[in-house]
C-alpha positions in Angstrom: -2.5 44.4 10.4 -1.7 42.1 7.5 -4.4 40.4 5.4 -3.6 37.1 7.1 -3.9 38.5 10.6 -6.7 36.6 12.4 -7.6 39.7 14.4 -8.1 41.8 11.2 -11.9 41.8 10.5 -11.3 41.7 6.8 -9.4 38.3 7.0 -11.6 35.4 5.7 -12.4 33.1 8.6 -12.0 29.5 7.4 -12.8 26.6 9.7 -13.2 22.9 9.2 -15.7 20.8 11.2 -15.0 17.0 11.4 -18.1 15.0 12.3 -21.3 16.4 10.9 -23.8 14.5 13.0 -26.3 16.1 15.4 -23.7 18.2 17.3 -21.1 18.8 14.6 -23.7 19.6 12.0 -25.4 22.1 14.2 -22.0 23.8 15.1 -21.0 23.9 11.4 -24.3 25.5 10.4 -24.1 28.0 13.3 -20.5 29.0 12.3 -21.6 29.4 8.7 -24.5 31.6 9.8 -22.0 33.8 11.6 -19.8 34.4 8.5 -17.3 31.6 8.8 -16.2 29.8 5.6 -17.0 26.3 6.8 -15.7 23.0 5.2 -17.4 20.0 6.8 -16.1 16.4 6.8 -17.8 13.2 7.6 -17.4 9.6 6.4 -21.2 9.3 6.3 -22.8 10.2 2.9 -26.1 10.9 4.7 -24.3 13.4 7.1 -22.6 15.1 4.2 -25.8 15.4 2.2 -27.6 16.9 5.2 -24.8 19.4 5.6 -24.8 20.3 1.9 -28.6 20.8 2.2 -27.7 23.5 4.8 -25.5 25.1 2.2 -22.1 23.9 3.6 -19.2 22.8 1.6 -18.3 19.2 2.4 -15.5 16.6 1.8 -15.4 12.9 2.6 -11.7 12.7 3.5 -10.3 14.5 6.5 -6.9 14.9 4.7 -8.7 17.6 2.6 -8.8 19.7 5.7 -5.1 19.6 6.4 -3.7 23.1 6.8 -7.1 24.8 7.4 -6.4 27.3 10.2 -9.1 26.2 12.6 -10.8 22.8 12.9 -13.5 21.6 15.3 -13.8 17.9 16.0 -17.2 16.4 17.0 -16.4 12.7 16.9 -17.7 9.5 18.4 -14.7 8.4 20.4 -11.1 9.1 21.5 -9.9 6.5 19.0 -11.3 8.5 16.1 -9.7 11.6 17.5 -6.3 9.8 17.5 -6.7 8.9 13.9 -8.0 12.3 12.8 -5.6 14.8 14.4 -2.4 13.6 12.6 -4.1 14.0 9.2 -5.1 17.5 10.1 -1.6 18.4 11.0 -0.1 16.9 7.9 0.1 20.3 6.1 1.3 23.6 7.6 -1.2 26.2 8.5 -3.4 24.7 11.2 -3.5 27.1 14.2 -5.9 25.3 16.5 -7.9 22.1 16.7 -10.8 22.3 19.1 -12.0 18.9 20.2 -15.6 18.8 21.4 -15.6 15.0 21.5 -16.3 13.2 24.8 -12.7 11.8 24.8 -10.1 10.4 27.2 -7.7 12.5 29.2 -4.7 10.6 27.8 -5.8 11.1 24.2 -6.3 14.8 24.8 -2.8 15.2 26.3 -1.2 13.2 23.5 -3.0 15.2 20.8 -2.0 18.5 22.6 1.6 17.4 22.5 1.4 16.4 18.8 -0.3 19.7 17.9 2.4 21.7 19.8 5.1 19.8 17.9 3.4 21.2 14.7 3.1 24.7 16.0 -0.6 24.4 16.7 -2.9 24.4 19.7 -5.2 21.5 20.7 -8.1 22.6 22.9 -10.1 19.9 24.8 -13.6 21.4 24.8 -16.3 18.8 25.5 -19.8 20.3 25.1 -23.2 19.8 26.6 -26.7 21.0 25.8 -27.4 18.8 22.8 -27.7 20.0 19.2 -29.9 22.9 20.4 -27.0 24.2 22.5 -24.6 23.7 19.6 -26.7 25.7 17.2 
């Protein structure tokens, strides 16, 4: 295995989480607690501050996550997903975008097509269980 092989246990596991509200913030903290190098993003200063208080690295602009291998979306609407995914795919290196947003089927299909054109996967993965289930 090479050092960049995602199956190699010595490979650093880097992941972005876009949307640091109740669900996304809990998922980001859970991933960090399990050894992932998490970079969170949210336009809300309050959400970023709460994530920083949990020890997470945060950025305000989603374009800073372009090229991170794995990204989880926890966004308020399909429209925000449509605006976010192209920015994530703007740099090479993204392997998978996992969308936990309650979105629209057409948006998910279009984002999957866009991701595939960039050599990445788009996974439509809505969640339930509230922030307790996300943690």
